[in-house]
N, C-alpha and C positions, 0 to 999 in steps of 0.2 A: 218227264219223259226218262227213258233208262237206256243203256245201250249194253248188247251183250258183251264180252271181253274174253280172250283165251289169253291165261296168264301160265305160265311154267314157273312152278314153284319148286326147289329143292325138296328132297324127302323129309329133312331135318324139319325143315321152319314150318311144312305141311304138319307133321304130326305136332309140332309145338302150338301152332292156332289149332288144331282139332281139340289139343288137352283144354288151352286157356278159352277155347270156347265155352269147352262142356261145364269147365268149373263156373265161369260167369253164369251160365244158362242164357248164351245165346246161340243163335243158329251161326255158322260158321260163315255165312254171307253176311251177316249182319257185323263180323267182329272185322272181316275184310274191309267192308264200307267205314268201319270206326277208325279202323289204322290208317285207309285210306285219305280219310279228312284230315287226322292228325298230323299225319305225314306233310298234308299240303299247308296246315296251317303254319306248321314250322318253316319249311320254305317259303311261305311267303314272309314270315317274318324275318327270316335271312335276308330275304330280299329288300325289305324295309329297312332292316339296319346297316345292311351295304350302302343302300341310298343313303342314308344317314350321314354315314362315315365319309361319304363322298363330299357331301353335302358340307360337312364341316370341315373337311382339309381347302374349302373356299374362305374361312372366314379365320380373320387374324387375333391373336391371343388378344390384342390391344382391343379389335372389336366386340371381345366375348365381354374381356372385364369392363369396358366403357357401357354396356347393355348391365351387366351386373351392379355397375354403379348407381341405376336409375332405381333398383328394386330396393324397395322400404327396408329400413334394419328393422325386423318385428323379431321378438322370442319365438321360437318356434311354436305351435299346438303341443299339448302335454302327448297328446299319441304318436306326434314323430320325434319326441325326444330319444334319445340313446340312454339308455342306465348303463 
């Protein structure tokens, strides 16, 4: 299901979207949809990171170090080594 939404866009952004859509060979509508989806993903990631930050504030440094002590002492994989 889709909804119709009226959105006021400043002239400069409208011109820019029109130009980018033409360069990409997109319909303007598809570019707007893609931009909205990308923006929503970014905001969801930001909210998730904020939630993780708040969660990490409730864990002490000693608890983190105790957890890391339980991890095996293995060499990193070749693809994980920094050159």
